[in-house]
C-alpha positions in Angstrom: 0.0 0.0 0.0 1.3 3.4 -1.0 2.6 5.9 1.6 3.5 9.0 -0.4 1.4 11.9 -1.7 1.5 13.3 -5.2 -0.6 14.0 -8.2 0.3 14.2 -11.8 -1.3 14.8 -15.1 0.2 13.8 -18.4 -2.1 13.9 -21.4 -5.1 11.7 -20.7 -3.5 9.8 -17.8 -4.3 11.4 -14.5 -3.2 9.8 -11.2 -3.1 10.5 -7.5 -1.5 8.7 -4.7 -2.8 9.4 -1.2 -0.9 9.6 2.1 -1.7 7.0 4.7 -3.3 9.7 6.9 -6.1 10.2 4.4 -8.6 7.8 6.0 -12.1 7.6 7.4 -13.3 5.4 10.2 -16.7 3.8 10.5 -17.9 1.8 13.5 -19.8 -1.5 13.0 -21.0 -4.5 15.1 -20.8 -8.1 14.1 -24.4 -9.3 13.3 -25.7 -12.7 14.0 -26.1 -13.4 10.2 -22.4 -12.8 9.7 -21.2 -15.5 12.0 -20.8 -19.3 11.8 -22.0 -21.9 14.4 -19.2 -21.0 16.7 -20.1 -17.3 16.7 -17.0 -16.3 14.7 -17.4 -13.9 11.8 -17.4 -15.6 8.4 -14.6 -14.7 6.1 -16.9 -13.3 3.4 -18.2 -10.8 5.9 -14.8 -9.0 5.8 -15.3 -8.0 2.1 -18.8 -6.8 2.9 -17.3 -4.6 5.7 -14.7 -3.3 3.2 -17.6 -2.3 1.0 -19.3 -0.4 3.9 -16.0 1.4 4.5 -15.6 2.3 0.8 -19.2 3.6 0.6 -18.7 5.7 3.7 -15.4 7.0 2.3 -17.2 8.2 -0.8 -20.0 9.7 1.2 -17.5 11.7 3.4 -15.7 12.9 0.3 -19.1 14.3 -0.8 -19.5 11.8 -3.7 -22.0 9.2 -2.6 -21.6 6.1 -4.7 -25.2 6.4 -5.8 -24.3 9.8 -7.4 -21.4 8.2 -9.3 -23.8 5.6 -10.7 -26.4 8.2 -11.6 -23.7 9.8 -13.8 -23.2 6.5 -15.5 -19.9 5.4 -13.9 -19.2 2.2 -11.9 -16.2 1.0 -9.8 -16.0 -2.7 -10.7 -13.9 -4.8 -8.4 -10.9 -6.2 -10.3 -9.0 -7.6 -7.4 -9.6 -8.1 -3.6 -7.3 -9.2 -0.9 -7.7 -9.7 2.9 -5.2 -10.8 5.5 -7.0 -12.2 8.6 -5.1 -11.5 11.9 -7.6 -12.3 14.6 -11.3 -13.4 14.7 -14.2 -11.2 15.3 -17.2 -12.6 17.2 -20.9 -12.1 17.3 -21.9 -8.7 18.7 -18.4 -7.4 18.9 -17.8 -3.7 17.9 -15.1 -2.9 15.4 -13.8 0.0 13.4 -13.5 -0.1 9.6 -10.6 2.2 8.6 -10.6 3.1 4.9 -8.3 5.1 2.7 -8.0 5.7 -1.0 -4.4 4.7 -1.8 -4.4 5.5 -5.5 -6.8 6.9 -8.1 -6.3 7.5 -11.8 -8.8 8.3 -14.5 -9.6 4.5 -14.9 -8.6 2.8 -11.7 -9.0 3.2 -7.9 -7.2 1.3 -5.1 -8.7 1.4 -1.6 -7.1 -0.1 1.5 -8.8 -1.2 4.7 -8.0 -2.1 8.3 -10.5 -3.6 10.7 -9.7 -2.8 14.3 -11.3 -4.1 17.5 -13.1 -1.1 19.0 -12.2 -2.0 22.6 -8.4 -1.8 22.2 -7.9 -0.9 18.5 -6.0 -4.1 17.9 -5.7 -5.1 14.2 -8.2 -7.8 13.2 -7.7 -7.8 9.4 -6.3 -5.7 6.6 -6.7 -5.7 2.9 -7.3 -3.8 -0.3 -9.5 -3.7 -3.4 -8.6 -2.6 -6.9 -11.5 -1.1 -9.0 -11.7 -0.4 -12.7 -14.0 2.5 -13.9 -16.6 1.4 -16.4 -19.7 2.8 -18.0 -23.2 1.2 -17.9 -22.2 -1.1 -20.8 -19.3 -2.5 -18.7 -16.6 -0.8 -20.9 -13.6 0.7 -19.2 -13.9 4.5 -19.4 -12.2 7.5 -17.9 -13.7 9.0 -14.7 -14.9 12.6 -15.2 -12.6 15.3 -13.9 -15.3 16.6 -11.4 -15.5 13.2 -9.7 -11.7 12.7 -9.8 -11.2 16.1 -8.2 -13.6 15.3 -5.3 -11.6 12.2 -4.5 -8.3 14.0 -4.5 -9.4 17.0 -2.3 -8.2 16.8 1.3 
C-alpha cells in the first residue's frame, strides 16, 4: 500500500497517490447473520465490511456512490485481498478504517483495516482494486469533477 502523496497529469492519464493519513473510520458491530455456528465472523463478511468502508469513504468525500452511478460510472472490483489476523465474534464492535491509496482516470485502489473497537488491535487488513466502467461495462475515464472530489483533502 502506498505511503506517499503526489498528483500528476500527463495527457489523458491522471493519477493521484494518497498519504496513509487520508482515511475515514466507521464503527460497526458483528451481526448474527455474519457468524458461523461457533459465533466467529465468516470470512466473506470482511469483504462486505470493506464495501461499507468504501461507501462511507465516498460519502464523506461528498461523492456518494449512488451519485457516481447516476452519472453512468461504476467502480468494478478487479482484485480483492484480505489478510486475517484475529477473529471477530458475534456482537463485537469494530472499526473499519478506509483510505484511497491511488486513483487514476480509470482505476482506484482502496485499503482497509479492521480494528477491535475495545483496544484498536488489528483484526484484518486488505485492499480492493477497482476499474472505472460505463453502464455497458466498458472501461472508461472518470470525469474530472468526480476525480477532483476524490483528491481533495
